[in-house]
ZAMARGU-4260 file (C-alpha; in steps of 0.2 Angstrom, whole numbers, plus 5000, padded with zeros to 4 digits):
<rodrens>
0) 4822/4830/5332 | 4835/4835/5321 | 4831/4826/5304 | 4843/4823/5289 | 4835/4824/5272
5) 4847/4820/5257 | 4844/4827/5240 | 4853/4817/5226 | 4855/4823/5209 | 4862/4814/5194
10) 4867/4819/5177 | 4864/4808/5160 | 4881/4813/5153 | 4891/4813/5168 | 4890/4799/5181
15) 4892/4810/5195 | 4880/4811/5211 | 4878/4826/5220 | 4873/4824/5238 | 4866/4838/5249
20) 4861/4833/5267 | 4850/4847/5276 | 4846/4846/5295 | 4828/4851/5300 | 4822/4854/5317
25) 4805/4848/5318 | 4791/4853/5330 | 4773/4849/5334 | 4763/4864/5341 | 4745/4864/5349
30) 4736/4880/5347 | 4721/4883/5358 | 4707/4895/5361 | 4711/4904/5379 | 4692/4905/5382
35) 4686/4889/5376 | 4701/4879/5378 | 4698/4871/5361 | 4710/4867/5347 | 4712/4881/5334
40) 4714/4874/5317 | 4713/4887/5304 | 4730/4895/5305 | 4742/4898/5292 | 4762/4898/5291
45) 4762/4916/5293 | 4754/4915/5309 | 4767/4906/5317 | 4785/4913/5324 | 4799/4900/5330
50) 4812/4907/5341 | 4828/4897/5345 | 4838/4903/5360 | 4827/4918/5357 | 4833/4921/5338
55) 4818/4921/5326 | 4820/4905/5313 | 4812/4905/5296 | 4798/4891/5296 | 4803/4879/5280
60) 4790/4867/5284 | 4772/4868/5288 | 4757/4857/5289 | 4740/4857/5299 | 4728/4844/5305
65) 4721/4834/5291 | 4736/4837/5280 | 4751/4822/5279 | 4758/4818/5296 | 4767/4805/5303
70) 4756/4791/5312 | 4754/4791/5330 | 4762/4777/5342 | 4752/4781/5358 | 4758/4771/5373
75) 4747/4770/5389 | 4757/4768/5405 | 4744/4764/5419 | 4751/4765/5437 | 4741/4751/5445
80) 4745/4755/5463 | 4730/4750/5474 | 4730/4767/5485 | 4732/4777/5467 | 4725/4776/5450
85) 4722/4757/5452 | 4707/4761/5462 | 4698/4768/5447 | 4706/4756/5435 | 4695/4742/5443
90) 4679/4751/5438 | 4672/4743/5422 | 4665/4760/5416 | 4682/4768/5416 | 4689/4753/5405
95) 4676/4754/5394 | 4676/4773/5392 | 4695/4772/5388 | 4694/4758/5374 | 4680/4769/5366
100) 4691/4784/5365 | 4706/4772/5359 | 4695/4766/5346 | 4693/4783/5340 | 4710/4785/5332
105) 4712/4788/5315 | 4717/4773/5303 | 4736/4770/5305 | 4739/4776/5323 | 4743/4762/5335
110) 4742/4759/5353 | 4752/4749/5365 | 4749/4747/5385 | 4761/4746/5399 | 4754/4742/5416
115) 4767/4746/5431 | 4766/4746/5449 | 4776/4760/5459 | 4775/4750/5476 | 4788/4738/5482
120) 4796/4726/5470 | 4792/4735/5455 | 4787/4726/5441 | 4778/4731/5424 | 4771/4722/5409
125) 4767/4725/5390 | 4748/4721/5391 | 4750/4723/5371 | 4761/4728/5358 | 4757/4742/5346
130) 4740/4738/5338 | 4724/4747/5331 | 4714/4729/5333 | 4699/4731/5343 | 4698/4714/5350
135) 4717/4715/5356 | 4715/4733/5363 | 4699/4726/5374 | 4707/4710/5379 | 4722/4722/5386
140) 4711/4733/5394 | 4701/4718/5403 | 4719/4713/5411 | 4722/4730/5417 | 4705/4727/5427
145) 4709/4711/5433 | 4725/4716/5439 | 4719/4732/5448 | 4707/4722/5455 | 4719/4709/5463
150) 4731/4725/5468 | 4746/4715/5460 | 4756/4717/5446 | 4770/4705/5448 | 4760/4688/5445
155) 4757/4693/5428 | 4774/4702/5424 | 4783/4698/5409 | 4799/4709/5407 | 4800/4713/5388
160) 4816/4723/5390 | 4831/4710/5392 | 4831/4692/5394 | 4835/4687/5412 | 4850/4679/5417
165) 4851/4660/5423 | 4857/4667/5442 | 4849/4681/5453 | 4860/4696/5453 | 4863/4706/5470
170) 4871/4723/5466 | 4875/4736/5478 | 4881/4751/5468 | 4898/4755/5474 | 4913/4746/5483
175) 4910/4727/5481 | 4899/4728/5465 | 4903/4712/5453 | 4909/4721/5436 | 4902/4706/5427
180) 4885/4709/5432 | 4885/4726/5425 | 4877/4729/5408 | 4879/4750/5408 | 4881/4764/5421
185) 4875/4781/5418 | 4882/4794/5429 | 4871/4811/5429 | 4877/4826/5438 | 4865/4838/5445
190) 4865/4857/5445 | 4868/4857/5463 | 4883/4845/5463 | 4875/4829/5467 | 4878/4814/5456
195) 4864/4800/5452 | 4871/4783/5446 | 4861/4772/5436 | 4866/4754/5434 | 4858/4741/5424
200) 4863/4723/5427 | 4863/4708/5415 | 4846/4703/5423 | 4838/4719/5417 | 4836/4727/5433
205) 4840/4745/5437 | 4849/4751/5453 | 4848/4769/5457 | 4861/4779/5469 | 4860/4797/5472
210) 4876/4806/5482 | 4873/4825/5487 | 4885/4837/5486 | 4893/4836/5503 | 4894/4817/5501
215) 4884/4815/5519 | 4867/4809/5511 | 4867/4794/5501 | 4849/4787/5493 | 4849/4770/5485
220) 4834/4762/5476 | 4838/4743/5472 | 4828/4734/5456 | 4818/4750/5453 | 4806/4753/5438
225) 4799/4770/5438 | 4795/4784/5427 | 4812/4788/5421 | 4814/4769/5416 | 4796/4767/5408
230) 4800/4782/5397 | 4817/4775/5393 | 4810/4759/5387 | 4796/4766/5378 | 4806/4775/5368
235) 4819/4761/5365 | 4803/4750/5359 | 4796/4764/5347 | 4813/4767/5339 | 4816/4749/5336
240) 4797/4744/5330 | 4790/4761/5324 | 4804/4772/5319 | 4793/4784/5309 | 4780/4786/5320
245) 4776/4801/5331 | 4778/4793/5349 | 4767/4801/5363 | 4766/4793/5381 | 4750/4794/5391
250) 4756/4792/5411 | 4740/4787/5420 | 4742/4789/5439 | 4738/4799/5455 | 4752/4811/5451
255) 4763/4802/5466 | 4780/4795/5456 | 4795/4796/5466 | 4810/4801/5455 | 4825/4811/5458
260) 4827/4827/5451 | 4844/4824/5442 | 4833/4809/5435 | 4819/4820/5430 | 4830/4832/5420
265) 4838/4817/5412 | 4821/4811/5407 | 4816/4827/5401 | 4832/4826/5389 | 4825/4809/5382
270) 4809/4817/5378 | 4817/4833/5370 | 4830/4823/5360 | 4819/4809/5354 | 4804/4822/5351
275) 4793/4812/5362 | 4776/4820/5367 | 4773/4816/5386 | 4756/4817/5393 | 4748/4813/5409
280) 4730/4809/5414 | 4731/4812/5434 | 4717/4806/5446 | 4713/4814/5463 | 4724/4809/5478
285) 4716/4800/5492 | 4713/4813/5507 | 4726/4805/5517 | 4740/4808/5504 | 4732/4827/5503
290) 4735/4828/5524 | 4753/4820/5522 | 4759/4829/5507 | 4764/4845/5516 | 4776/4836/5527
295) 4783/4823/5514 | 4787/4835/5501 | 4800/4844/5510 | 4808/4828/5518 | 4808/4821/5500
300) 4816/4837/5493 | 4830/4836/5507 | 4833/4819/5499 | 4834/4826/5482 | 4816/4817/5476
305) 4801/4824/5468 | 4786/4815/5476 | 4772/4824/5465 | 4770/4835/5450 | 4783/4827/5440
310) 4772/4820/5427 | 4763/4837/5425 | 4782/4846/5424 | 4787/4833/5409 | 4771/4837/5399
315) 4774/4855/5399 | 4792/4854/5393 | 4787/4841/5379 | 4773/4851/5374 | 4759/4838/5380
320) 4743/4839/5389 | 4741/4837/5408 | 4723/4833/5411 | 4715/4830/5429 | 4701/4818/5433
325) 4691/4815/5447 | 4675/4804/5442 | 4675/4789/5432 | 4666/4798/5418 | 4680/4811/5417
330) 4691/4797/5410 | 4683/4798/5394 | 4684/4816/5393 | 4702/4817/5398 | 4707/4803/5386
335) 4698/4812/5372 | 4705/4828/5376 | 4723/4821/5375 | 4720/4811/5359 | 4711/4825/5351
340) 4724/4838/5354 | 4739/4825/5348 | 4729/4825/5331 | 4725/4843/5329 | 4744/4849/5331
345) 4753/4859/5319 | 4768/4854/5311 | 4783/4866/5310 | 4800/4864/5304 | 4816/4875/5301
350) 4833/4871/5292 | 4850/4871/5300 | 4865/4878/5290 | 4880/4870/5288 | 4890/4881/5299
355) 4879/4877/5314 | 4889/4862/5323 | 4883/4854/5336 | 4888/4862/5354 | 4881/4847/5365
360) 4868/4860/5374 | 4849/4861/5373 | 4843/4875/5362 | 4827/4884/5369 | 4813/4885/5357
365) 4799/4896/5358 | 4783/4896/5347 | 4773/4911/5346 | 4757/4913/5337 | 4748/4930/5331
370) 4730/4927/5324 | 4715/4940/5322 | 4696/4937/5324 | 4683/4941/5310 | 4682/4959/5318
375) 4700/4961/5318 | 4704/4961/5335 | 4719/4950/5341 | 4714/4933/5347 | 4719/4927/5364
380) 4728/4910/5360 | 4739/4897/5371 | 4753/4887/5363 | 4759/4871/5369 | 4775/4864/5361
385) 4792/4857/5367 | 4804/4869/5374 | 4820/4864/5365 | 4831/4854/5354 | 4848/4846/5353
390) 4858/4849/5337 | 4863/4833/5329 | 4881/4833/5323 | 4887/4830/5304 | 4903/4828/5297
395) 4908/4844/5288 | 4914/4834/5275 | 4896/4826/5271 | 4888/4842/5274 | 4893/4851/5259
400) 4888/4847/5242 | 4901/4837/5234 | 4903/4827/5219 | 4907/4808/5220
</rodrens>
C-alpha cells in the first residue's frame, strides 16, 4: 500500500495554503522466535531493516503491538465441500472452538464470514457482514454447521456482489459472445505466453478461459467462483465498507483449490496492491486424494492449473500464516495462532521521494531483523511480511509544495 498524506500550513497574514503530499509505503511484519515459534514483541525500529529492490530504505514510521494500529477487518472464507473442509465444519466442537477464538479479538476489530463450495455449480453466500456482535457470529457459524451437514451451499446462496439480471445469460467466451451481456473483461498474459481471459456478465457470473502459448490447448470454466473471485469480492467489500481497516483473509479448506497459475499471480497482485494479509487454515486431505495427487498434479500442470498449495503460496507472499490442522481441537489452536499473530505485528513505513515515479512494476520488499538476547548473542528470528508493493502514481504538479 502506498498512502498519500497531506500537510496543510496556513498563514494568518497571507491567505495562502502550502500543501505537501507525501507517499508512504506501509507494511506489517510478524517476527517470531525460531525455536519457540512465538511472536517477539519487544523490538525497536533500530532492529529492523527494509530493503526495496535490494536497496535499504530509512524507516519513517514504526509501531508495535499495543500501540495505535488500524482496526482489523477479518474475513473467514469457508470451503464447505463434503470431501474437503466441510466434513470437519459439521462438527459442533469445531464450530464452538472457532466462535470462542473470534470472540477474543480486541474491541474495534470485526469479522465477516463467507461460505463457498468449490464443486459443480459453485455458489457462495455472506453469512454475516462485518460485526463483533457475539450473537451474530454464533448464528452465522451455526448456519455453517447446517450447510456442511447438508453438503450443499446452493440452497441458501444469496449473491451479494451484483444484482442478477431478469434473464439468464449463457456466455461462451470467444466468437458468438453477446457483447451486451458482458460487464467487464480482464486479459492476463502469463509469463510462459499463455493468455487467460476473465469475463464477468451482467448476472454477476464469472467465466474463465485459458489458451496456452501454442494455441492448441484451451480450458474454460463457466460460472466459476473460486479463490480468485473470493479474494476480489472480499477486497471490494472491505474497500467500500471498511476503508480504514486492515483486511485479513482466512481461507479454510483442505488445500485443494483449482486455479490457473496466471490467475494465482493476478490474485497475488491484488493482495500486494491492496495490502491484504492472506492466511490459510488447511485440514488434512482424504487418503484417496493423497493417493491421486501424484497423478493429478502433472495433468493439471499441463493444463496450466494449480490444484493444491496455492493458499500457502499466497499466505507466504502476503506475509500471512499457513497453518495445518488434523483434529477438531486443532481448529481452535490454528485460528488462535492466526489471530494472535495478526494483532502482534509491527507496522513499518518509509517515504517515497517526489522524483520516484510509478513504473508499473512490483517492487520487491524484504524485511530483516537483527537483535541480541540477554547474553549478547544474536537471536534466531523468523520474519513474515508482504513481498512487494506497487508504487502509486502522483501528478508531479501536485507532488511538489506549492502555494495556492
